[in-house]
Every structure is written in structure tokens, then in C-alpha cells.
Backbone as CSV, one residue per row, in Angstrom:
resi,resn,N_x,N_y,N_z,CA_x,CA_y,CA_z,C_x,C_y,C_z
1,UNK,21.077,2.965,9.150,21.899,2.405,7.791,21.416,0.925,7.579
2,UNK,21.114,0.794,6.371,20.583,-0.694,5.932,21.671,-1.552,5.734
3,UNK,21.540,-2.818,6.261,22.547,-3.913,6.177,21.954,-4.835,5.181
4,UNK,23.062,-5.903,4.922,22.471,-6.667,4.013,21.544,-7.665,4.363
5,UNK,21.337,-7.746,5.650,20.324,-8.880,6.048,19.070,-8.317,6.523
6,UNK,19.018,-6.759,6.247,17.630,-6.194,6.515,16.670,-6.213,5.317
7,UNK,15.476,-5.779,5.565,14.499,-5.398,4.434,13.820,-4.270,4.883
8,UNK,13.872,-3.195,3.987,13.245,-2.036,4.047,11.942,-1.868,3.565
9,UNK,11.012,-1.237,4.323,9.788,-1.257,3.579,9.328,0.486,3.834
10,UNK,8.664,0.678,2.946,7.946,2.169,2.942,6.342,1.816,2.754
11,UNK,5.628,2.346,3.697,4.314,2.153,3.827,3.517,3.411,3.807
12,UNK,2.392,3.585,3.048,1.429,4.645,3.207,0.372,4.369,3.899
13,UNK,-0.365,5.431,4.536,-1.588,5.246,5.248,-1.222,4.187,6.627
14,UNK,-0.067,4.531,7.120,0.288,3.659,8.140,-0.212,4.074,9.624
15,UNK,-0.973,5.090,9.647,-1.499,5.557,10.867,-2.829,4.862,11.581
16,UNK,-3.444,4.242,10.651,-4.522,3.353,11.095,-4.918,2.249,10.518
17,UNK,-5.741,1.512,10.717,-6.360,0.289,10.107,-5.291,-0.804,9.716
18,UNK,-5.364,-1.164,8.308,-4.406,-2.259,7.962,-3.065,-1.759,8.009
19,UNK,-2.728,-0.410,7.616,-1.398,0.068,7.486,-0.791,0.070,8.958
20,UNK,-1.616,0.613,9.946,-1.011,0.486,11.451,-0.683,-0.874,11.776
21,UNK,-1.605,-1.959,11.516,-1.239,-3.286,11.886,-0.096,-3.857,11.110
22,UNK,-0.035,-3.512,9.813,1.016,-3.918,9.110,2.341,-3.565,9.559
23,UNK,2.366,-2.113,10.058,3.673,-1.606,10.801,3.984,-2.307,12.132
24,UNK,2.916,-2.761,12.846,2.959,-3.180,14.086,3.712,-4.701,13.861
25,UNK,3.163,-5.502,12.928,3.673,-6.804,12.878,4.980,-6.953,12.192
26,UNK,5.412,-5.806,11.127,6.694,-5.930,10.696,7.781,-5.407,11.709
27,UNK,7.270,-4.669,12.534,8.281,-4.291,13.809,8.678,-5.262,14.656
28,UNK,7.941,-6.579,14.836,8.212,-7.664,15.650,9.397,-8.179,14.949
29,UNK,10.058,-8.126,13.917,11.005,-8.556,13.265,12.340,-7.773,13.307
30,UNK,13.329,-8.140,13.946,14.365,-7.138,14.367,15.088,-6.690,12.794
31,UNK,15.084,-7.269,11.963,15.700,-7.094,10.529,14.860,-6.264,9.804
32,UNK,13.644,-5.873,10.031,12.759,-4.958,9.388,13.083,-3.484,9.599
33,UNK,13.188,-2.730,8.622,13.347,-1.271,8.784,12.024,-0.726,7.957
34,UNK,11.258,-0.128,8.819,9.986,0.459,8.208,9.811,1.911,8.276
35,UNK,9.729,2.621,7.048,9.337,3.904,7.061,7.814,4.057,6.878
36,UNK,7.146,4.328,7.926,5.695,4.586,8.056,5.357,5.884,7.869
37,UNK,4.380,5.973,6.824,4.086,7.620,6.465,2.438,7.521,6.530
38,UNK,2.179,8.908,6.821,0.777,9.283,6.922,0.732,10.762,6.526
39,UNK,-0.458,11.145,6.364,-0.660,12.765,6.210,-0.336,13.629,7.247
40,UNK,-0.458,13.104,8.663,-0.290,14.018,9.894,0.387,13.203,10.772
41,UNK,1.820,12.991,10.657,2.392,12.241,11.656,2.262,12.835,13.142
42,UNK,2.009,13.807,13.320,1.979,14.559,14.691,0.769,13.938,15.389
43,UNK,-0.199,13.641,14.669,-1.487,13.387,15.415,-1.441,11.751,15.353
44,UNK,-0.519,10.892,14.808,-0.539,9.473,14.839,-0.215,8.875,16.127
45,UNK,-0.826,9.094,17.181,-0.354,8.679,18.466,-0.160,7.146,18.531
46,UNK,-0.999,6.430,17.944,-1.002,4.912,17.904,0.308,4.511,17.133
47,UNK,0.738,5.128,16.028,1.919,4.748,15.342,3.228,5.168,16.080
48,UNK,3.012,6.339,16.910,4.280,6.456,17.570,4.487,5.788,18.768
49,UNK,3.468,5.161,19.252,3.539,4.251,20.388,4.187,3.089,19.954
50,UNK,4.258,2.599,18.791,4.913,1.346,18.434,6.370,1.350,18.651
51,UNK,6.903,2.529,18.595,8.330,2.706,19.072,8.755,1.980,20.365
52,UNK,7.711,2.069,21.265,7.985,1.538,22.426,8.413,0.083,22.572
53,UNK,7.771,-0.773,21.630,7.744,-2.123,21.705,8.573,-2.846,20.503
54,UNK,8.851,-1.899,19.553,9.513,-2.229,18.299,10.777,-3.092,18.468
55,UNK,10.939,-4.169,17.633,12.075,-4.825,17.674,12.995,-4.498,16.392
56,UNK,12.049,-4.152,15.298,12.671,-3.518,14.055,12.910,-1.897,14.423
57,UNK,13.155,-1.412,13.154,13.373,-0.055,13.287,12.437,0.611,12.621
58,UNK,11.825,1.796,13.274,10.753,2.699,12.663,11.026,4.034,12.517
59,UNK,10.958,4.509,11.332,10.917,5.833,10.949,9.474,6.274,10.529
60,UNK,9.118,7.451,10.934,7.852,8.090,10.696,7.881,9.277,9.824
61,UNK,7.389,9.443,8.804,7.435,10.516,7.699,6.017,10.928,7.264
62,UNK,5.980,12.205,6.879,4.793,12.781,6.411,4.775,12.500,4.872
63,UNK,3.651,11.861,4.360,3.329,11.762,3.093,1.741,11.991,2.801
64,UNK,1.358,12.851,2.147,-0.082,13.021,1.821,-0.253,12.548,0.392
65,UNK,-0.843,11.506,0.230,-0.842,10.946,-1.131,-1.851,11.611,-2.083
66,UNK,-2.750,12.500,-1.475,-3.488,13.267,-2.434,-2.974,14.490,-2.772
67,UNK,-1.595,14.771,-2.452,-0.901,15.845,-2.764,0.563,15.513,-3.545
68,UNK,0.443,16.169,-4.777,1.488,15.818,-5.645,2.861,16.267,-5.117
69,UNK,2.827,17.715,-4.559,3.865,18.254,-3.969,4.448,17.444,-2.939
70,UNK,3.554,16.827,-2.061,3.865,16.061,-0.676,4.559,14.817,-1.229
71,UNK,4.124,14.280,-2.329,4.752,12.916,-2.653,6.036,13.278,-3.494
72,UNK,6.384,14.370,-4.178,7.549,14.568,-4.903,8.471,15.219,-3.786
73,UNK,8.230,15.656,-2.688,9.142,16.037,-1.875,9.637,15.013,-0.692
74,UNK,8.811,13.869,-0.784,9.207,12.737,0.119,10.340,12.123,-0.213
75,UNK,10.973,12.154,-1.228,12.316,11.211,-1.681,13.304,11.633,-0.721
76,UNK,13.441,13.004,-0.301,14.543,13.262,0.652,14.251,12.678,2.025
77,UNK,12.967,12.716,2.250,12.706,12.182,3.751,12.928,10.788,3.641
78,UNK,12.614,9.971,2.763,12.927,8.474,2.765,14.228,8.177,2.745
79,UNK,15.045,8.946,1.952,16.664,8.786,1.838,17.147,9.166,3.180
80,UNK,16.739,10.035,3.910,17.241,10.465,5.264,17.023,9.315,6.238
81,UNK,15.886,8.697,5.971,15.387,7.534,6.961,16.306,6.397,6.582
82,UNK,16.498,5.875,5.395,17.296,4.887,5.100,18.836,5.023,4.910
83,UNK,19.322,6.302,5.059,20.713,6.562,4.888,21.112,6.859,3.522
84,UNK,22.327,7.395,3.345,22.720,8.075,1.986,22.763,6.888,0.892
85,UNK,23.203,5.794,1.272,23.240,4.659,0.271,22.119,3.619,0.438
86,UNK,21.067,3.948,1.283,20.086,3.011,1.674,19.287,2.552,0.422
87,UNK,18.747,1.427,0.336,17.995,0.851,-0.686,16.602,0.509,-0.092
88,UNK,15.516,0.715,-0.939,14.094,0.456,-0.598,13.685,-0.860,-1.239
89,UNK,13.550,-1.763,-0.373,13.165,-3.287,-0.877,11.689,-3.162,-1.354
90,UNK,10.865,-2.800,-0.549,9.405,-3.001,-0.697,8.572,-1.604,-0.580
91,UNK,7.996,-1.194,-1.588,7.023,-0.013,-1.584,5.629,-0.532,-1.439
92,UNK,4.968,-0.311,-0.376,3.559,-0.801,-0.124,2.537,0.380,-0.103
93,UNK,1.836,0.486,-1.295,1.067,1.491,-1.567,-0.409,1.232,-0.808
94,UNK,-0.558,1.523,0.449,-1.838,1.132,1.156,-2.856,2.245,1.305
95,UNK,-2.431,3.444,1.321,-3.459,4.532,1.506,-4.519,4.452,0.492
96,UNK,-5.722,4.702,0.869,-6.828,4.762,-0.091,-7.932,5.390,0.567
97,UNK,-8.896,5.998,-0.103,-10.272,6.586,0.385,-11.353,5.855,-0.415
98,UNK,-12.524,5.758,0.331,-13.860,5.277,-0.230,-14.780,6.098,0.495
99,UNK,-15.174,7.044,-0.340,-16.251,8.017,0.168,-17.887,7.660,0.247
100,UNK,-18.103,6.389,0.017,-19.388,6.031,0.075,-19.698,4.922,-1.008
101,UNK,-21.022,4.384,-0.780,-21.669,3.512,-1.517,-22.393,4.147,-2.675
102,UNK,-21.717,4.868,-3.672,-22.451,5.399,-4.708,-22.577,4.435,-5.771
103,UNK,-23.577,4.890,-6.668,-23.852,4.042,-7.915,-23.462,4.807,-9.127
104,UNK,-23.479,4.186,-10.225,-23.152,4.679,-11.384,-24.058,5.830,-11.842
105,UNK,-25.340,5.758,-11.423,-26.237,6.819,-11.719,-26.174,8.085,-10.881
106,UNK,-25.449,7.952,-9.741,-25.471,9.166,-8.976,-24.025,9.475,-8.460
107,UNK,-23.109,8.889,-9.168,-21.684,9.326,-8.678,-21.524,10.677,-9.061
108,UNK,-20.853,11.564,-7.985,-20.534,12.863,-8.271,-19.077,13.087,-8.850
109,UNK,-19.030,13.922,-9.834,-17.567,14.118,-10.417,-16.516,14.384,-9.317
110,UNK,-16.876,15.325,-8.373,-15.830,15.549,-7.370,-15.408,14.371,-6.572
111,UNK,-16.339,13.498,-6.282,-15.985,12.389,-5.538,-15.110,11.280,-6.426
112,UNK,-15.458,11.213,-7.408,-14.639,10.139,-8.356,-13.128,10.878,-8.629
113,UNK,-13.098,12.105,-9.007,-11.830,12.769,-9.066,-10.889,12.715,-7.757
114,UNK,-11.394,12.963,-6.570,-10.687,12.748,-5.261,-10.319,11.432,-5.187
115,UNK,-11.271,10.463,-5.473,-10.794,9.100,-5.316,-9.805,8.625,-6.200
116,UNK,-9.756,9.030,-7.292,-8.759,8.710,-8.391,-7.441,9.335,-8.005
117,UNK,-7.525,10.598,-7.446,-6.283,11.102,-7.008,-5.381,10.345,-6.047
118,UNK,-6.230,9.856,-5.026,-5.682,9.102,-3.942,-5.188,7.684,-4.222
119,UNK,-6.267,7.187,-4.864,-6.128,5.597,-5.133,-5.340,5.211,-6.283
120,UNK,-5.177,6.100,-7.156,-4.558,5.675,-8.591,-3.263,6.633,-8.813
121,UNK,-3.510,7.857,-8.713,-2.364,8.836,-8.967,-1.361,8.824,-7.736
122,UNK,-1.830,8.684,-6.485,-0.757,8.710,-5.440,0.028,7.591,-5.583
123,UNK,-0.376,6.213,-5.704,0.399,5.198,-5.909,1.463,5.309,-7.139
124,UNK,0.903,5.693,-8.183,1.628,5.949,-9.329,2.991,7.017,-9.232
125,UNK,2.600,8.139,-8.733,3.536,9.136,-8.337,4.583,8.688,-7.465
126,UNK,4.086,8.121,-6.306,5.107,7.530,-5.226,6.081,6.527,-5.883
127,UNK,5.406,5.668,-6.638,6.367,4.527,-7.555,7.484,5.175,-8.149
128,UNK,7.037,6.463,-8.892,7.911,7.045,-9.664,9.011,7.781,-9.017
129,UNK,8.498,8.364,-7.817,9.562,9.143,-6.933,10.514,8.131,-6.280
130,UNK,10.072,6.977,-5.997,10.986,6.002,-5.231,11.703,5.071,-6.098
131,UNK,11.556,5.126,-7.400,12.261,4.423,-8.288,13.777,4.243,-8.082
132,UNK,14.440,5.487,-7.760,15.879,5.336,-7.782,16.291,4.426,-6.425
133,UNK,15.427,4.411,-5.367,15.579,3.725,-4.135,15.285,2.225,-4.462
134,UNK,14.238,2.101,-5.070,13.742,0.592,-5.370,14.770,-0.108,-6.314
135,UNK,15.386,0.652,-7.129,16.260,-0.098,-8.196,17.461,-0.458,-7.279
136,UNK,18.041,-0.076,-6.189,19.063,-0.559,-5.364,18.548,-1.514,-4.254
137,UNK,17.244,-1.871,-4.318,16.779,-2.708,-3.457,16.206,-3.950,-3.929
138,UNK,15.116,-4.741,-3.574,14.658,-5.931,-4.103,13.541,-5.694,-5.159
139,UNK,13.319,-4.392,-5.399,12.390,-4.154,-6.557,10.965,-4.499,-6.504
140,UNK,10.436,-4.297,-5.325,9.229,-4.890,-5.067,8.104,-3.638,-4.749
141,UNK,7.121,-3.871,-5.669,6.059,-2.715,-5.337,4.531,-3.388,-5.200
142,UNK,4.007,-3.118,-4.136,2.611,-3.869,-3.724,1.642,-2.628,-3.723
143,UNK,0.698,-2.860,-4.722,-0.507,-1.839,-4.900,-1.693,-2.504,-4.246
144,UNK,-2.031,-2.108,-3.111,-3.379,-2.569,-2.580,-4.792,-2.208,-3.357
145,UNK,-5.263,-3.287,-3.754,-6.469,-3.252,-4.515,-7.680,-3.696,-3.685
146,UNK,-8.795,-4.307,-4.362,-9.793,-4.781,-3.735,-10.518,-5.855,-4.544
147,UNK,-11.219,-6.702,-4.164,-12.265,-7.613,-4.854,-13.251,-6.723,-5.587
148,UNK,-13.475,-5.695,-5.185,-14.423,-4.671,-5.977,-14.054,-4.118,-7.148
149,UNK,-12.599,-4.397,-7.436,-11.918,-3.900,-8.608,-12.177,-5.055,-9.779
150,UNK,-12.722,-6.164,-9.224,-12.773,-7.298,-10.349,-13.853,-7.445,-10.968
151,UNK,-13.920,-7.392,-12.323,-15.216,-7.461,-13.153,-15.622,-9.042,-13.155
152,UNK,-14.543,-9.941,-13.036,-14.717,-11.136,-13.073,-15.635,-11.847,-11.797
153,UNK,-15.475,-11.207,-10.632,-16.104,-11.566,-9.356,-17.541,-11.075,-9.578
154,UNK,-17.880,-10.219,-10.238,-19.281,-9.781,-10.527,-19.946,-9.365,-9.194
155,UNK,-19.401,-8.248,-8.690,-19.921,-7.973,-7.171,-21.142,-6.802,-7.212
156,UNK,-21.401,-6.626,-8.438,-22.562,-5.603,-8.424,-22.525,-4.348,-8.654
157,UNK,-23.302,-3.354,-8.248,-23.416,-1.937,-8.624,-22.701,-1.056,-7.335
158,UNK,-22.424,-1.565,-6.372,-21.979,-0.572,-5.091,-20.660,-0.231,-5.414
159,UNK,-20.383,0.931,-4.576,-19.126,1.629,-4.481,-18.496,1.811,-5.631
160,UNK,-19.072,2.480,-6.569,-18.722,2.914,-7.860,-17.471,3.562,-8.100
161,UNK,-17.167,4.636,-7.252,-15.997,5.336,-7.471,-14.968,4.631,-6.971
162,UNK,-15.024,3.934,-5.664,-13.933,3.183,-5.239,-13.709,2.082,-6.462
163,UNK,-14.714,1.496,-6.865,-14.416,0.308,-7.706,-13.501,0.595,-9.016
164,UNK,-14.029,1.718,-9.593,-13.327,2.278,-10.853,-12.031,2.633,-10.509
165,UNK,-11.763,3.236,-9.244,-10.383,3.705,-8.944,-9.442,2.319,-8.667
166,UNK,-9.939,1.373,-8.236,-9.278,0.206,-7.866,-8.926,-0.456,-9.260
167,UNK,-9.961,-0.683,-10.020,-9.749,-1.206,-11.525,-8.599,-0.438,-12.093
168,UNK,-8.618,0.824,-12.041,-7.613,1.643,-12.657,-6.246,1.371,-12.016
169,UNK,-6.060,1.138,-10.744,-4.795,0.693,-10.042,-4.366,-0.717,-10.531
170,UNK,-5.310,-1.587,-10.737,-4.943,-2.960,-11.426,-4.236,-2.692,-12.776
171,UNK,-4.809,-1.715,-13.557,-4.298,-1.590,-14.839,-2.818,-0.805,-14.615
172,UNK,-2.853,0.172,-13.770,-1.451,0.687,-13.502,-0.431,-0.398,-13.273
173,UNK,-0.774,-1.529,-12.332,0.089,-2.363,-11.854,0.748,-3.287,-13.247
174,UNK,-0.293,-3.487,-14.014,-0.058,-4.170,-15.392,0.968,-3.350,-15.993
175,UNK,0.516,-2.030,-16.162,1.577,-1.414,-17.069,2.919,-1.110,-16.493
176,UNK,2.983,-1.122,-14.908,4.226,-1.159,-14.442,4.998,-2.225,-14.769
177,UNK,4.527,-3.467,-14.602,5.062,-4.698,-14.592,5.651,-4.918,-16.081
178,UNK,4.837,-4.484,-17.183,5.125,-4.573,-18.624,6.419,-3.788,-18.812
179,UNK,6.369,-2.733,-18.269,7.565,-1.664,-18.450,8.945,-2.155,-17.773
180,UNK,8.626,-2.789,-16.459,9.987,-3.121,-15.742,9.745,-4.593,-15.455
181,UNK,10.025,-5.529,-16.241,10.031,-6.842,-15.922,11.111,-7.453,-14.941
182,UNK,12.117,-6.396,-14.606,12.993,-6.773,-13.709,12.433,-6.592,-12.140
183,UNK,11.180,-5.824,-12.081,10.638,-5.682,-10.912,9.552,-6.813,-10.522
184,UNK,9.173,-6.940,-9.206,8.012,-7.642,-8.883,7.062,-6.811,-8.370
185,UNK,5.964,-6.783,-9.191,4.851,-5.755,-8.874,3.459,-6.407,-8.824
186,UNK,2.834,-6.373,-7.837,1.491,-7.166,-7.693,0.477,-6.215,-7.126
187,UNK,-0.776,-6.792,-7.198,-1.832,-6.012,-6.484,-2.376,-7.170,-5.573
188,UNK,-2.768,-6.723,-4.382,-3.200,-7.604,-3.286,-4.630,-6.995,-2.763
189,UNK,-5.661,-7.926,-2.670,-6.900,-7.586,-1.923,-6.621,-8.184,-0.514
190,UNK,-6.851,-7.203,0.585,-6.592,-7.524,1.888,-7.733,-8.163,2.477
191,UNK,-8.830,-8.227,1.738,-10.272,-8.901,2.228,-11.143,-7.544,2.741
192,UNK,-12.231,-8.095,3.248,-13.131,-7.056,3.924,-12.857,-7.126,5.390
193,UNK,-12.014,-6.193,5.620,-11.325,-6.230,7.103,-12.169,-4.942,7.919
194,UNK,-12.118,-5.311,9.246,-12.761,-4.514,9.980,-11.848,-3.274,10.449
195,UNK,-11.996,-2.329,9.494,-11.440,-0.951,9.710,-12.372,-0.013,9.469
196,UNK,-12.047,1.285,9.598,-12.778,2.374,9.228,-13.234,2.313,7.633
197,UNK,-12.376,2.055,6.785,-12.661,1.995,5.540,-13.350,0.764,5.132
198,UNK,-13.172,-0.370,5.895,-14.027,-1.665,5.677,-15.540,-1.466,6.090
199,UNK,-15.663,-0.476,7.018,-17.175,-0.309,7.444,-17.893,-1.324,8.101
200,UNK,-19.165,-1.271,8.087,-20.088,-2.332,8.775,-20.131,-3.584,7.944
201,UNK,-20.044,-4.647,8.675,-20.248,-5.823,7.909,-18.947,-6.588,7.609
202,UNK,-17.828,-5.931,7.836,-16.481,-6.469,7.503,-16.257,-7.811,8.362
203,UNK,-15.570,-8.659,7.611,-15.579,-9.976,8.255,-14.009,-10.430,8.899
204,UNK,-13.038,-9.734,8.502,-11.847,-10.198,8.901,-11.210,-9.232,9.894
205,UNK,-10.461,-9.690,11.013,-9.701,-9.002,11.834,-8.355,-8.472,11.064
206,UNK,-8.164,-7.155,11.428,-6.733,-6.596,10.870,-5.498,-7.694,11.175
207,UNK,-5.529,-8.198,12.348,-4.282,-9.108,12.492,-4.214,-10.232,11.710
208,UNK,-5.408,-10.796,11.349,-5.476,-12.050,10.599,-5.033,-11.747,8.894
209,UNK,-5.680,-10.668,8.600,-5.355,-10.405,7.197,-3.968,-10.070,7.057
210,UNK,-3.400,-9.166,7.923,-1.960,-8.690,7.709,-0.932,-9.662,7.960
211,UNK,-1.153,-10.741,8.848,-0.405,-11.805,8.994,-0.253,-12.484,7.678
212,UNK,-1.469,-12.795,6.962,-1.337,-13.518,5.649,-0.525,-12.539,4.563
213,UNK,-0.798,-11.464,4.638,-0.240,-10.492,3.578,1.077,-10.625,3.827
214,UNK,1.815,-10.527,4.864,3.287,-10.261,5.212,3.901,-11.637,4.698
215,UNK,3.284,-12.744,4.995,3.739,-14.033,4.495,3.611,-14.070,2.927
216,UNK,2.536,-13.650,2.234,2.650,-13.484,0.884,3.750,-12.568,0.171
217,UNK,3.874,-11.441,0.761,4.653,-10.568,0.192,6.180,-10.969,0.463
218,UNK,6.394,-11.378,1.544,7.764,-11.945,1.738,8.164,-13.226,0.992
219,UNK,7.186,-13.787,0.412,7.416,-14.882,-0.338,7.328,-14.796,-1.918
220,UNK,7.076,-13.542,-2.305,6.926,-13.171,-3.859,8.392,-13.479,-4.539
221,UNK,7.973,-14.000,-5.708,9.162,-14.056,-6.922,8.829,-13.313,-7.938
222,UNK,9.886,-13.117,-8.864,9.507,-12.304,-10.041,8.466,-13.029,-10.988
223,UNK,8.316,-14.277,-10.724,7.427,-15.023,-11.561,5.940,-14.504,-11.197
224,UNK,5.686,-13.861,-9.796,4.475,-13.530,-9.555,3.986,-12.260,-10.021
225,UNK,5.042,-11.451,-10.723,4.606,-9.973,-11.086,3.626,-9.797,-12.080
226,UNK,2.679,-8.976,-11.797,1.522,-8.782,-12.453,0.421,-9.420,-12.010
227,UNK,0.439,-10.213,-10.899,-0.744,-11.189,-10.591,-1.661,-10.118,-9.519
228,UNK,-2.900,-10.586,-9.400,-3.989,-10.031,-8.729,-4.222,-11.102,-7.662
229,UNK,-3.634,-10.887,-6.318,-3.802,-11.883,-5.219,-4.896,-11.361,-4.225
230,UNK,-5.442,-12.354,-3.717,-6.093,-12.174,-2.322,-4.918,-12.348,-1.157
231,UNK,-5.304,-11.766,0.022,-4.452,-11.749,1.107,-3.944,-13.104,1.354
232,UNK,-4.672,-14.287,0.985,-4.324,-15.662,1.431,-3.452,-16.374,0.314
233,UNK,-3.023,-15.476,-0.591,-2.219,-16.158,-1.772,-3.034,-16.637,-2.911
234,UNK,-4.295,-16.786,-2.881,-5.049,-17.308,-4.081,-5.087,-15.993,-5.087
235,UNK,-5.406,-16.285,-6.330,-5.564,-15.356,-7.296,-7.024,-14.953,-7.514
236,UNK,-7.178,-13.664,-8.002,-8.407,-13.163,-8.262,-8.648,-12.874,-9.751
237,UNK,-9.750,-13.156,-10.359,-10.031,-12.854,-11.675,-9.924,-11.301,-12.060
238,UNK,-9.562,-10.983,-13.112,-9.341,-9.409,-13.415,-10.915,-8.975,-13.766
């Protein structure tokens, strides 16, 4: 059951990479209640192992962000974890895919559609489903974007499908903020992190990026809503 001094988090893609590290660091704080989700919890051995050292409270639940049915059925799972009257403070839409370094000239329809389903429609639908719980909490939504979504940064022709999807996620965030000015809704670029998604050449350790992200997210105010942040709290041009 959630108390007045607790902070409740719902994370997607918590079985590996940034999501796993975010769960680990959040669980070092006794007042954090984390609902960590992934597509196949039974196979998420590293995620389950966090229970052994957790100071906070960990609940693990299945959410496949590529499946509308899975997302829509998740409300009861989250409610069960938080308790009947539990509130959700922070929805952290972390799960994403990047299927390769495609160019505008060779992007395949199926690749772009899959990427949009996971990276844009998944966060959109989960935000809709969780709205009743968020309205009872701190009303915060974090959508994980990328510098590759920024036209202003002019990062070139690489990762076309991924870049398009994250630019669309940025626009979703703007629309969410415009519709709900009482919410704090932001996009965060975690940086180029050494994970399976980050790939070769990544520069940042997950521990470093995540420690800055937590500091940023826990210090957000409503005045920050609609902004595009780097992990370190600086802003990124759209």
C-alpha cells in the first residue's frame, strides 16, 4: 500500500539496459515503490535478483508495449501492485526498439511500422491506460527520447526509422502537455549509453546516465512540462 511519503514508479523495459539500472538505483531508496515491467518477466532473472538487495519495494509485471491488448490489460496488474487506492506518481516510458542503421532511401515499411508501434503507440496507450492512477499521484510522465529525434542537432542520415519514431514521441509529449497542463510531462535523452540498444561506440555507463536521470526526474516541476532534456538537465533543441 502506498503511503504519503512514498513515490510510486511504473517502468517499461525494465529487464535490461537503462531500465534495469533505473530499477536498481530506485530500489536503493526505501520510500520508492517500483512496478518494473517487461515483455517476459519469467525470463528476467537479473530483474528478479534485485529483490534480494532492494531497500524499496519491487513489483514485477508483464507489459508488452508492442501489444495493445497487453497494454490495455495492464491496469489491473498495476492497481494490484499499488493497492486498491494506490496512486501512480511517475510513469517512465523507457521501452524502445532500434532495428538498425537504416537510411531514408532503404527504410522498409515493416521496420518503420514496428518501430512506431513500440516507440510511439506503446507510450501513448500506456499513458492513456494509466491516467486514472496518475491523476491520483504526482501526475508525471517521462517519455524517453533521443538526440536523434532533434532536427536542431543535425545528426545526419543515420537510424531513420528510430529517429522518426522518437521525433513523433516528442510531438506526442507536446500534445499531452498541451492537453493536460496540470501534469508534468517531459522527454529525456539518456545519452549514448553502453547497452544492447546503444550498440558499439556508446560513451556513457548506464550507472552514470541513470544517476543523473533520477536526479532530474525527482526535481521536475510543472514549469518543466513540455521540455526536451538531456540526462544532465540541459535542454535539447527540437
